[in-house]
FIRO-713040 format. One record per atom (N, C-alpha, C): residue number from 1; residue in one letter; y, z, x. Coordinates in pm, whole numbers, plus 50000, padded with zeros to 5 digits. Example, Ala and Ser with C-alpha at 12.3 -4.5 7.8 and 13.67 -1.06 7.14 Angstrom:
2
<site><pos>1</pos><code>A</code><y>49431</y><z>50780</z><x>51319</x></site>
<site><pos>1</pos><code>A</code><y>49550</y><z>50780</z><x>51230</x></site>
<site><pos>1</pos><code>A</code><y>49670</y><z>50780</z><x>51320</x></site>
<site><pos>2</pos><code>S</code><y>49775</y><z>50708</z><x>51285</x></site>
<site><pos>2</pos><code>S</code><y>49894</y><z>50714</z><x>51367</x></site>
<site><pos>2</pos><code>S</code><y>50003</y><z>50787</z><x>51290</x></site>
This chain:
98
<site><pos>1</pos><code>M</code><y>72085</y><z>44532</z><x>33694</x></site>
<site><pos>1</pos><code>M</code><y>72220</y><z>44561</z><x>33741</x></site>
<site><pos>1</pos><code>M</code><y>72294</y><z>44431</z><x>33773</x></site>
<site><pos>2</pos><code>E</code><y>72218</y><z>44332</z><x>33821</x></site>
<site><pos>2</pos><code>E</code><y>72282</y><z>44203</z><x>33852</x></site>
<site><pos>2</pos><code>E</code><y>72342</y><z>44141</z><x>33726</x></site>
<site><pos>3</pos><code>H</code><y>72270</y><z>44156</z><x>33613</x></site>
<site><pos>3</pos><code>H</code><y>72319</y><z>44099</z><x>33487</x></site>
<site><pos>3</pos><code>H</code><y>72449</y><z>44167</z><x>33443</x></site>
<site><pos>4</pos><code>I</code><y>72454</y><z>44298</z><x>33458</x></site>
<site><pos>4</pos><code>I</code><y>72576</y><z>44372</z><x>33421</x></site>
<site><pos>4</pos><code>I</code><y>72692</y><z>44329</z><x>33508</x></site>
<site><pos>5</pos><code>K</code><y>72665</y><z>44311</z><x>33637</x></site>
<site><pos>5</pos><code>K</code><y>72773</y><z>44268</z><x>33728</x></site>
<site><pos>5</pos><code>K</code><y>72819</y><z>44126</z><x>33695</x></site>
<site><pos>6</pos><code>A</code><y>72726</y><z>44040</z><x>33654</x></site>
<site><pos>6</pos><code>A</code><y>72761</y><z>43901</z><x>33621</x></site>
<site><pos>6</pos><code>A</code><y>72834</y><z>43891</z><x>33487</x></site>
<site><pos>7</pos><code>D</code><y>72792</y><z>43971</z><x>33390</x></site>
<site><pos>7</pos><code>D</code><y>72853</y><z>43966</z><x>33257</x></site>
<site><pos>7</pos><code>D</code><y>72838</y><z>44104</z><x>33192</x></site>
<site><pos>8</pos><code>P</code><y>72942</y><z>44184</z><x>33192</x></site>
<site><pos>8</pos><code>P</code><y>72931</y><z>44323</z><x>33146</x></site>
<site><pos>8</pos><code>P</code><y>72933</y><z>44341</z><x>32993</x></site>
<site><pos>9</pos><code>R</code><y>72938</y><z>44232</z><x>32917</x></site>
<site><pos>9</pos><code>R</code><y>72941</y><z>44248</z><x>32770</x></site>
<site><pos>9</pos><code>R</code><y>72806</y><z>44303</z><x>32722</x></site>
<site><pos>10</pos><code>V</code><y>72810</y><z>44404</z><x>32633</x></site>
<site><pos>10</pos><code>V</code><y>72688</y><z>44464</z><x>32580</x></site>
<site><pos>10</pos><code>V</code><y>72703</y><z>44491</z><x>32431</x></site>
<site><pos>11</pos><code>V</code><y>72588</y><z>44503</z><x>32366</x></site>
<site><pos>11</pos><code>V</code><y>72580</y><z>44547</z><x>32228</x></site>
<site><pos>11</pos><code>V</code><y>72478</y><z>44659</z><x>32224</x></site>
<site><pos>12</pos><code>F</code><y>72512</y><z>44768</z><x>32158</x></site>
<site><pos>12</pos><code>F</code><y>72426</y><z>44885</z><x>32149</x></site>
<site><pos>12</pos><code>F</code><y>72412</y><z>44919</z><x>32001</x></site>
<site><pos>13</pos><code>E</code><y>72288</y><z>44934</z><x>31954</x></site>
<site><pos>13</pos><code>E</code><y>72265</y><z>44963</z><x>31812</x></site>
<site><pos>13</pos><code>E</code><y>72182</y><z>45089</z><x>31796</x></site>
<site><pos>14</pos><code>V</code><y>72221</y><z>45170</z><x>31700</x></site>
<site><pos>14</pos><code>V</code><y>72148</y><z>45292</z><x>31666</x></site>
<site><pos>14</pos><code>V</code><y>72113</y><z>45283</z><x>31518</x></site>
<site><pos>15</pos><code>E</code><y>71985</y><z>45304</z><x>31487</x></site>
<site><pos>15</pos><code>E</code><y>71940</y><z>45300</z><x>31348</x></site>
<site><pos>15</pos><code>E</code><y>71886</y><z>45435</z><x>31306</x></site>
<site><pos>16</pos><code>R</code><y>71892</y><z>45461</z><x>31177</x></site>
<site><pos>16</pos><code>R</code><y>71833</y><z>45582</z><x>31122</x></site>
<site><pos>16</pos><code>R</code><y>71792</y><z>45557</z><x>30979</x></site>
<site><pos>17</pos><code>D</code><y>71717</y><z>45649</z><x>30925</x></site>
<site><pos>17</pos><code>D</code><y>71669</y><z>45638</z><x>30786</x></site>
<site><pos>17</pos><code>D</code><y>71597</y><z>45506</z><x>30762</x></site>
<site><pos>18</pos><code>V</code><y>71514</y><z>45464</z><x>30858</x></site>
<site><pos>18</pos><code>V</code><y>71440</y><z>45340</z><x>30843</x></site>
<site><pos>18</pos><code>V</code><y>71315</y><z>45368</z><x>30760</x></site>
<site><pos>19</pos><code>G</code><y>71293</y><z>45286</z><x>30661</x></site>
<site><pos>19</pos><code>G</code><y>71175</y><z>45303</z><x>30577</x></site>
<site><pos>19</pos><code>G</code><y>71130</y><z>45170</z><x>30520</x></site>
<site><pos>20</pos><code>Y</code><y>71000</y><z>45149</z><x>30518</x></site>
<site><pos>20</pos><code>Y</code><y>70944</y><z>45026</z><x>30463</x></site>
<site><pos>20</pos><code>Y</code><y>70950</y><z>45030</z><x>30311</x></site>
<site><pos>21</pos><code>L</code><y>70993</y><z>44919</z><x>30251</x></site>
<site><pos>21</pos><code>L</code><y>70998</y><z>44906</z><x>30106</x></site>
<site><pos>21</pos><code>L</code><y>70893</y><z>44803</z><x>30066</x></site>
<site><pos>22</pos><code>P</code><y>70780</y><z>44848</z><x>30011</x></site>
<site><pos>22</pos><code>P</code><y>70672</y><z>44755</z><x>29980</x></site>
<site><pos>22</pos><code>P</code><y>70711</y><z>44653</z><x>29873</x></site>
<site><pos>23</pos><code>A</code><y>70646</y><z>44539</z><x>29881</x></site>
<site><pos>23</pos><code>A</code><y>70670</y><z>44432</z><x>29783</x></site>
<site><pos>23</pos><code>A</code><y>70605</y><z>44469</z><x>29650</x></site>
<site><pos>24</pos><code>K</code><y>70666</y><z>44425</z><x>29543</x></site>
<site><pos>24</pos><code>K</code><y>70609</y><z>44443</z><x>29409</x></site>
<site><pos>24</pos><code>K</code><y>70601</y><z>44304</z><x>29346</x></site>
<site><pos>25</pos><code>G</code><y>70481</y><z>44251</z><x>29342</x></site>
<site><pos>25</pos><code>G</code><y>70463</y><z>44118</z><x>29283</x></site>
<site><pos>25</pos><code>G</code><y>70472</y><z>44009</z><x>29387</x></site>
<site><pos>26</pos><code>D</code><y>70590</y><z>43976</z><x>29433</x></site>
<site><pos>26</pos><code>D</code><y>70613</y><z>43868</z><x>29529</x></site>
<site><pos>26</pos><code>D</code><y>70624</y><z>43928</z><x>29669</x></site>
<site><pos>27</pos><code>P</code><y>70535</y><z>43889</z><x>29764</x></site>
<site><pos>27</pos><code>P</code><y>70540</y><z>43948</z><x>29899</x></site>
<site><pos>27</pos><code>P</code><y>70671</y><z>43922</z><x>29973</x></site>
<site><pos>28</pos><code>C</code><y>70746</y><z>43824</z><x>29931</x></site>
<site><pos>28</pos><code>C</code><y>70874</y><z>43794</z><x>29997</x></site>
<site><pos>28</pos><code>C</code><y>70978</y><z>43903</z><x>29971</x></site>
<site><pos>29</pos><code>W</code><y>70953</y><z>43992</z><x>29876</x></site>
<site><pos>29</pos><code>W</code><y>71048</y><z>44097</z><x>29845</x></site>
<site><pos>29</pos><code>W</code><y>71023</y><z>44225</z><x>29922</x></site>
<site><pos>30</pos><code>A</code><y>70925</y><z>44225</z><x>30013</x></site>
<site><pos>30</pos><code>A</code><y>70906</y><z>44341</z><x>30101</x></site>
<site><pos>30</pos><code>A</code><y>71029</y><z>44352</z><x>30190</x></site>
<site><pos>31</pos><code>S</code><y>71070</y><z>44475</z><x>30220</x></site>
<site><pos>31</pos><code>S</code><y>71194</y><z>44492</z><x>30296</x></site>
<site><pos>31</pos><code>S</code><y>71194</y><z>44627</z><x>30367</x></site>
<site><pos>32</pos><code>F</code><y>71308</y><z>44661</z><x>30427</x></site>
<site><pos>32</pos><code>F</code><y>71328</y><z>44789</z><x>30492</x></site>
<site><pos>32</pos><code>F</code><y>71460</y><z>44848</z><x>30444</x></site>
<site><pos>33</pos><code>A</code><y>71463</y><z>44980</z><x>30431</x></site>
<site><pos>33</pos><code>A</code><y>71588</y><z>45052</z><x>30407</x></site>
<site><pos>33</pos><code>A</code><y>71635</y><z>45103</z><x>30543</x></site>
<site><pos>34</pos><code>Y</code><y>71764</y><z>45096</z><x>30570</x></site>
<site><pos>34</pos><code>Y</code><y>71814</y><z>45141</z><x>30700</x></site>
<site><pos>34</pos><code>Y</code><y>71964</y><z>45166</z><x>30695</x></site>
<site><pos>35</pos><code>S</code><y>72011</y><z>45238</z><x>30793</x></site>
<site><pos>35</pos><code>S</code><y>72153</y><z>45254</z><x>30821</x></site>
<site><pos>35</pos><code>S</code><y>72166</y><z>45235</z><x>30971</x></site>
<site><pos>36</pos><code>C</code><y>72270</y><z>45165</z><x>31013</x></site>
<site><pos>36</pos><code>C</code><y>72287</y><z>45146</z><x>31157</x></site>
<site><pos>36</pos><code>C</code><y>72434</y><z>45137</z><x>31195</x></site>
<site><pos>37</pos><code>V</code><y>72458</y><z>45166</z><x>31321</x></site>
<site><pos>37</pos><code>V</code><y>72589</y><z>45151</z><x>31383</x></site>
<site><pos>37</pos><code>V</code><y>72571</y><z>45052</z><x>31497</x></site>
<site><pos>38</pos><code>I</code><y>72661</y><z>44955</z><x>31506</x></site>
<site><pos>38</pos><code>I</code><y>72654</y><z>44853</z><x>31610</x></site>
<site><pos>38</pos><code>I</code><y>72781</y><z>44863</z><x>31693</x></site>
<site><pos>39</pos><code>I</code><y>72763</y><z>44882</z><x>31823</x></site>
<site><pos>39</pos><code>I</code><y>72876</y><z>44899</z><x>31914</x></site>
<site><pos>39</pos><code>I</code><y>72882</y><z>44780</z><x>32009</x></site>
<site><pos>40</pos><code>H</code><y>72994</y><z>44713</z><x>32013</x></site>
<site><pos>40</pos><code>H</code><y>73019</y><z>44607</z><x>32111</x></site>
<site><pos>40</pos><code>H</code><y>73109</y><z>44665</z><x>32218</x></site>
<site><pos>41</pos><code>G</code><y>73080</y><z>44634</z><x>32341</x></site>
<site><pos>41</pos><code>G</code><y>73161</y><z>44688</z><x>32448</x></site>
<site><pos>41</pos><code>G</code><y>73134</y><z>44626</z><x>32582</x></site>
<site><pos>42</pos><code>R</code><y>73172</y><z>44701</z><x>32683</x></site>
<site><pos>42</pos><code>R</code><y>73159</y><z>44655</z><x>32822</x></site>
<site><pos>42</pos><code>R</code><y>73083</y><z>44762</z><x>32900</x></site>
<site><pos>43</pos><code>A</code><y>72984</y><z>44718</z><x>32975</x></site>
<site><pos>43</pos><code>A</code><y>72908</y><z>44810</z><x>33059</x></site>
<site><pos>43</pos><code>A</code><y>72979</y><z>44825</z><x>33193</x></site>
<site><pos>44</pos><code>D</code><y>73010</y><z>44948</z><x>33229</x></site>
<site><pos>44</pos><code>D</code><y>73072</y><z>44978</z><x>33357</x></site>
<site><pos>44</pos><code>D</code><y>72976</y><z>45062</z><x>33441</x></site>
<site><pos>45</pos><code>L</code><y>72953</y><z>45023</z><x>33564</x></site>
<site><pos>45</pos><code>L</code><y>72873</y><z>45103</z><x>33655</x></site>
<site><pos>45</pos><code>L</code><y>72960</y><z>45217</z><x>33705</x></site>
<site><pos>46</pos><code>V</code><y>72913</y><z>45339</z><x>33688</x></site>
<site><pos>46</pos><code>V</code><y>72988</y><z>45456</z><x>33731</x></site>
<site><pos>46</pos><code>V</code><y>72964</y><z>45475</z><x>33881</x></site>
<site><pos>47</pos><code>E</code><y>73070</y><z>45479</z><x>33958</x></site>
<site><pos>47</pos><code>E</code><y>73061</y><z>45491</z><x>34104</x></site>
<site><pos>47</pos><code>E</code><y>73087</y><z>45633</z><x>34153</x></site>
<site><pos>48</pos><code>S</code><y>73174</y><z>45705</z><x>34086</x></site>
<site><pos>48</pos><code>S</code><y>73215</y><z>45838</z><x>34129</x></site>
<site><pos>48</pos><code>S</code><y>73102</y><z>45939</z><x>34110</x></site>
<site><pos>49</pos><code>A</code><y>73069</y><z>46013</z><x>34216</x></site>
<site><pos>49</pos><code>A</code><y>72965</y><z>46116</z><x>34208</x></site>
<site><pos>49</pos><code>A</code><y>73003</y><z>46223</z><x>34106</x></site>
<site><pos>50</pos><code>D</code><y>73130</y><z>46261</z><x>34100</x></site>
<site><pos>50</pos><code>D</code><y>73175</y><z>46362</z><x>34005</x></site>
<site><pos>50</pos><code>D</code><y>73155</y><z>46315</z><x>33861</x></site>
<site><pos>51</pos><code>E</code><y>73187</y><z>46189</z><x>33834</x></site>
<site><pos>51</pos><code>E</code><y>73170</y><z>46137</z><x>33698</x></site>
<site><pos>51</pos><code>E</code><y>73022</y><z>46124</z><x>33664</x></site>
<site><pos>52</pos><code>K</code><y>72939</y><z>46081</z><x>33761</x></site>
<site><pos>52</pos><code>K</code><y>72795</y><z>46075</z><x>33738</x></site>
<site><pos>52</pos><code>K</code><y>72741</y><z>46212</z><x>33700</x></site>
<site><pos>53</pos><code>I</code><y>72780</y><z>46314</z><x>33776</x></site>
<site><pos>53</pos><code>I</code><y>72733</y><z>46450</z><x>33751</x></site>
<site><pos>53</pos><code>I</code><y>72778</y><z>46499</z><x>33613</x></site>
<site><pos>54</pos><code>E</code><y>72900</y><z>46465</z><x>33575</x></site>
<site><pos>54</pos><code>E</code><y>72949</y><z>46504</z><x>33442</x></site>
<site><pos>54</pos><code>E</code><y>72864</y><z>46440</z><x>33332</x></site>
<site><pos>55</pos><code>I</code><y>72834</y><z>46311</z><x>33345</x></site>
<site><pos>55</pos><code>I</code><y>72755</y><z>46240</z><x>33245</x></site>
<site><pos>55</pos><code>I</code><y>72611</y><z>46290</z><x>33244</x></site>
<site><pos>56</pos><code>L</code><y>72551</y><z>46303</z><x>33362</x></site>
<site><pos>56</pos><code>L</code><y>72413</y><z>46353</z><x>33369</x></site>
<site><pos>56</pos><code>L</code><y>72404</y><z>46497</z><x>33318</x></site>
<site><pos>57</pos><code>G</code><y>72507</y><z>46576</z><x>33345</x></site>
<site><pos>57</pos><code>G</code><y>72511</y><z>46713</z><x>33294</x></site>
<site><pos>57</pos><code>G</code><y>72515</y><z>46716</z><x>33141</x></site>
<site><pos>58</pos><code>A</code><y>72589</y><z>46622</z><x>33082</x></site>
<site><pos>58</pos><code>A</code><y>72595</y><z>46615</z><x>32935</x></site>
<site><pos>58</pos><code>A</code><y>72457</y><z>46581</z><x>32877</x></site>
<site><pos>59</pos><code>L</code><y>72386</y><z>46491</z><x>32944</x></site>
<site><pos>59</pos><code>L</code><y>72249</y><z>46459</z><x>32900</x></site>
<site><pos>59</pos><code>L</code><y>72157</y><z>46580</z><x>32912</x></site>
<site><pos>60</pos><code>M</code><y>72166</y><z>46651</z><x>33022</x></site>
<site><pos>60</pos><code>M</code><y>72083</y><z>46770</z><x>33041</x></site>
<site><pos>60</pos><code>M</code><y>72116</y><z>46876</z><x>32935</x></site>
<site><pos>61</pos><code>S</code><y>72243</y><z>46894</z><x>32904</x></site>
<site><pos>61</pos><code>S</code><y>72283</y><z>46992</z><x>32803</x></site>
<site><pos>61</pos><code>S</code><y>72227</y><z>46955</z><x>32666</x></site>
<site><pos>62</pos><code>K</code><y>72221</y><z>46825</z><x>32639</x></site>
<site><pos>62</pos><code>K</code><y>72167</y><z>46780</z><x>32511</x></site>
<site><pos>62</pos><code>K</code><y>72017</y><z>46805</z><x>32503</x></site>
<site><pos>63</pos><code>Y</code><y>71944</y><z>46765</z><x>32607</x></site>
<site><pos>63</pos><code>Y</code><y>71798</y><z>46769</z><x>32602</x></site>
<site><pos>63</pos><code>Y</code><y>71736</y><z>46898</z><x>32655</x></site>
<site><pos>64</pos><code>Q</code><y>71813</y><z>46977</z><x>32727</x></site>
<site><pos>64</pos><code>Q</code><y>71766</y><z>47107</z><x>32775</x></site>
<site><pos>64</pos><code>Q</code><y>71879</y><z>47208</z><x>32759</x></site>
<site><pos>65</pos><code>P</code><y>71915</y><z>47237</z><x>32633</x></site>
<site><pos>65</pos><code>P</code><y>72033</y><z>47321</z><x>32607</x></site>
<site><pos>65</pos><code>P</code><y>72021</y><z>47464</z><x>32660</x></site>
<site><pos>66</pos><code>D</code><y>71900</y><z>47511</z><x>32687</x></site>
<site><pos>66</pos><code>D</code><y>71884</y><z>47646</z><x>32739</x></site>
<site><pos>66</pos><code>D</code><y>71912</y><z>47656</z><x>32888</x></site>
<site><pos>67</pos><code>G</code><y>71942</y><z>47542</z><x>32952</x></site>
<site><pos>67</pos><code>G</code><y>71973</y><z>47543</z><x>33095</x></site>
<site><pos>67</pos><code>G</code><y>71849</y><z>47563</z><x>33180</x></site>
<site><pos>68</pos><code>G</code><y>71867</y><z>47626</z><x>33296</x></site>
<site><pos>68</pos><code>G</code><y>71756</y><z>47655</z><x>33384</x></site>
<site><pos>68</pos><code>G</code><y>71716</y><z>47542</z><x>33476</x></site>
<site><pos>69</pos><code>Y</code><y>71797</y><z>47438</z><x>33482</x></site>
<site><pos>69</pos><code>Y</code><y>71761</y><z>47323</z><x>33564</x></site>
<site><pos>69</pos><code>Y</code><y>71835</y><z>47317</z><x>33697</x></site>
<site><pos>70</pos><code>G</code><y>71922</y><z>47408</z><x>33725</x></site>
<site><pos>70</pos><code>G</code><y>71990</y><z>47413</z><x>33855</x></site>
<site><pos>70</pos><code>G</code><y>72095</y><z>47306</z><x>33874</x></site>
<site><pos>71</pos><code>Q</code><y>72131</y><z>47286</z><x>34000</x></site>
<site><pos>71</pos><code>Q</code><y>72235</y><z>47191</z><x>34038</x></site>
<site><pos>71</pos><code>Q</code><y>72173</y><z>47053</z><x>34063</x></site>
<site><pos>72</pos><code>F</code><y>72254</y><z>46950</z><x>34051</x></site>
<site><pos>72</pos><code>F</code><y>72209</y><z>46814</z><x>34082</x></site>
<site><pos>72</pos><code>F</code><y>72204</y><z>46795</z><x>34233</x></site>
<site><pos>73</pos><code>N</code><y>72100</y><z>46732</z><x>34280</x></site>
<site><pos>73</pos><code>N</code><y>72082</y><z>46699</z><x>34421</x></site>
<site><pos>73</pos><code>N</code><y>72174</y><z>46582</z><x>34456</x></site>
<site><pos>74</pos><code>E</code><y>72263</y><z>46601</z><x>34554</x></site>
<site><pos>74</pos><code>E</code><y>72362</y><z>46498</z><x>34589</x></site>
<site><pos>74</pos><code>E</code><y>72299</y><z>46364</z><x>34625</x></site>
<site><pos>75</pos><code>K</code><y>72190</y><z>46367</z><x>34702</x></site>
<site><pos>75</pos><code>K</code><y>72125</y><z>46242</z><x>34742</x></site>
<site><pos>75</pos><code>K</code><y>72065</y><z>46169</z><x>34622</x></site>
<site><pos>76</pos><code>M</code><y>72010</y><z>46244</z><x>34528</x></site>
<site><pos>76</pos><code>M</code><y>71954</y><z>46183</z><x>34408</x></site>
<site><pos>76</pos><code>M</code><y>72065</y><z>46124</z><x>34321</x></site>
<site><pos>77</pos><code>V</code><y>72177</y><z>46195</z><x>34309</x></site>
<site><pos>77</pos><code>V</code><y>72290</y><z>46144</z><x>34232</x></site>
<site><pos>77</pos><code>V</code><y>72341</y><z>46015</z><x>34293</x></site>
<site><pos>78</pos><code>E</code><y>72347</y><z>46012</z><x>34425</x></site>
<site><pos>78</pos><code>E</code><y>72394</y><z>45892</z><x>34496</x></site>
<site><pos>78</pos><code>E</code><y>72304</y><z>45771</z><x>34465</x></site>
<site><pos>79</pos><code>K</code><y>72173</y><z>45794</z><x>34454</x></site>
<site><pos>79</pos><code>K</code><y>72077</y><z>45686</z><x>34429</x></site>
<site><pos>79</pos><code>K</code><y>72065</y><z>45648</z><x>34281</x></site>
<site><pos>80</pos><code>T</code><y>72117</y><z>45733</z><x>34194</x></site>
<site><pos>80</pos><code>T</code><y>72102</y><z>45713</z><x>34050</x></site>
<site><pos>80</pos><code>T</code><y>72211</y><z>45624</z><x>33995</x></site>
<site><pos>81</pos><code>A</code><y>72170</y><z>45520</z><x>33922</x></site>
<site><pos>81</pos><code>A</code><y>72267</y><z>45432</z><x>33856</x></site>
<site><pos>81</pos><code>A</code><y>72300</y><z>45491</z><x>33720</x></site>
<site><pos>82</pos><code>V</code><y>72428</y><z>45500</z><x>33692</x></site>
<site><pos>82</pos><code>V</code><y>72475</y><z>45546</z><x>33562</x></site>
<site><pos>82</pos><code>V</code><y>72563</y><z>45435</z><x>33506</x></site>
<site><pos>83</pos><code>V</code><y>72531</y><z>45393</z><x>33383</x></site>
<site><pos>83</pos><code>V</code><y>72607</y><z>45286</z><x>33318</x></site>
<site><pos>83</pos><code>V</code><y>72679</y><z>45346</z><x>33198</x></site>
<site><pos>84</pos><code>K</code><y>72809</y><z>45326</z><x>33194</x></site>
<site><pos>84</pos><code>K</code><y>72892</y><z>45377</z><x>33085</x></site>
<site><pos>84</pos><code>K</code><y>72932</y><z>45259</z><x>32997</x></site>
<site><pos>85</pos><code>I</code><y>72918</y><z>45275</z><x>32866</x></site>
<site><pos>85</pos><code>I</code><y>72962</y><z>45169</z><x>32775</x></site>
<site><pos>85</pos><code>I</code><y>73103</y><z>45202</z><x>32727</x></site>
<site><pos>86</pos><code>V</code><y>73196</y><z>45113</z><x>32757</x></site>
<site><pos>86</pos><code>V</code><y>73334</y><z>45124</z><x>32711</x></site>
<site><pos>86</pos><code>V</code><y>73339</y><z>45053</z><x>32576</x></site>
<site><pos>87</pos><code>V</code><y>73361</y><z>45129</z><x>32470</x></site>
<site><pos>87</pos><code>V</code><y>73355</y><z>45075</z><x>32334</x></site>
<site><pos>87</pos><code>V</code><y>73476</y><z>44989</z><x>32304</x></site>
<site><pos>88</pos><code>E</code><y>73448</y><z>44868</z><x>32252</x></site>
<site><pos>88</pos><code>E</code><y>73555</y><z>44777</z><x>32212</x></site>
<site><pos>88</pos><code>E</code><y>73561</y><z>44761</z><x>32060</x></site>
<site><pos>89</pos><code>S</code><y>73445</y><z>44770</z><x>31994</x></site>
<site><pos>89</pos><code>S</code><y>73443</y><z>44767</z><x>31847</x></site>
<site><pos>89</pos><code>S</code><y>73317</y><z>44837</z><x>31796</x></site>
<site><pos>90</pos><code>V</code><y>73329</y><z>44892</z><x>31675</x></site>
<site><pos>90</pos><code>V</code><y>73218</y><z>44960</z><x>31610</x></site>
<site><pos>90</pos><code>V</code><y>73209</y><z>44910</z><x>31467</x></site>
<site><pos>91</pos><code>T</code><y>73089</y><z>44869</z><x>31428</x></site>
<site><pos>91</pos><code>T</code><y>73064</y><z>44830</z><x>31290</x></site>
<site><pos>91</pos><code>T</code><y>72937</y><z>44902</z><x>31244</x></site>
<site><pos>92</pos><code>G</code><y>72913</y><z>44897</z><x>31117</x></site>
<site><pos>92</pos><code>G</code><y>72793</y><z>44957</z><x>31064</x></site>
<site><pos>92</pos><code>G</code><y>72747</y><z>44881</z><x>30943</x></site>
<site><pos>93</pos><code>K</code><y>72620</y><z>44901</z><x>30910</x></site>
<site><pos>93</pos><code>K</code><y>72570</y><z>44840</z><x>30787</x></site>
<site><pos>93</pos><code>K</code><y>72456</y><z>44926</z><x>30736</x></site>
<site><pos>94</pos><code>T</code><y>72426</y><z>44906</z><x>30609</x></site>
<site><pos>94</pos><code>T</code><y>72321</y><z>44982</z><x>30545</x></site>
<site><pos>94</pos><code>T</code><y>72248</y><z>44895</z><x>30446</x></site>
<site><pos>95</pos><code>S</code><y>72122</y><z>44922</z><x>30429</x></site>
<site><pos>95</pos><code>S</code><y>72041</y><z>44856</z><x>30328</x></site>
<site><pos>95</pos><code>S</code><y>71965</y><z>44966</z><x>30257</x></site>
<site><pos>96</pos><code>P</code><y>72020</y><z>45016</z><x>30149</x></site>
<site><pos>96</pos><code>P</code><y>71959</y><z>45131</z><x>30083</x></site>
<site><pos>96</pos><code>P</code><y>71827</y><z>45096</z><x>30016</x></site>
<site><pos>97</pos><code>A</code><y>71748</y><z>45199</z><x>29988</x></site>
<site><pos>97</pos><code>A</code><y>71622</y><z>45179</z><x>29918</x></site>
<site><pos>97</pos><code>A</code><y>71650</y><z>45118</z><x>29780</x></site>
<site><pos>98</pos><code>K</code><y>71563</y><z>45026</z><x>29741</x></site>
<site><pos>98</pos><code>K</code><y>71581</y><z>44959</z><x>29610</x></site>
<site><pos>98</pos><code>K</code><y>71506</y><z>45034</z><x>29502</x></site>
């Protein structure tokens, strides 16, 4: 958290379709196929309990869509750090299978 407070610049990368491409003949030609999105932005510490609950609720809905987890405990929410990335730029790249 000290690092975020000192310099909030962040980079976040998500990859998918990663696969090893074996070398044929020359070992230097071994590679990977991939697609990725690279996000540059600013990390903001979320202070508002309401905003924390909204963000944590979205995570719970994603990972436990059937519900059944009840309400968030106020004291736990108060102790929980939530970091929001404010997107400043988005790029992507791909290296398809050869």
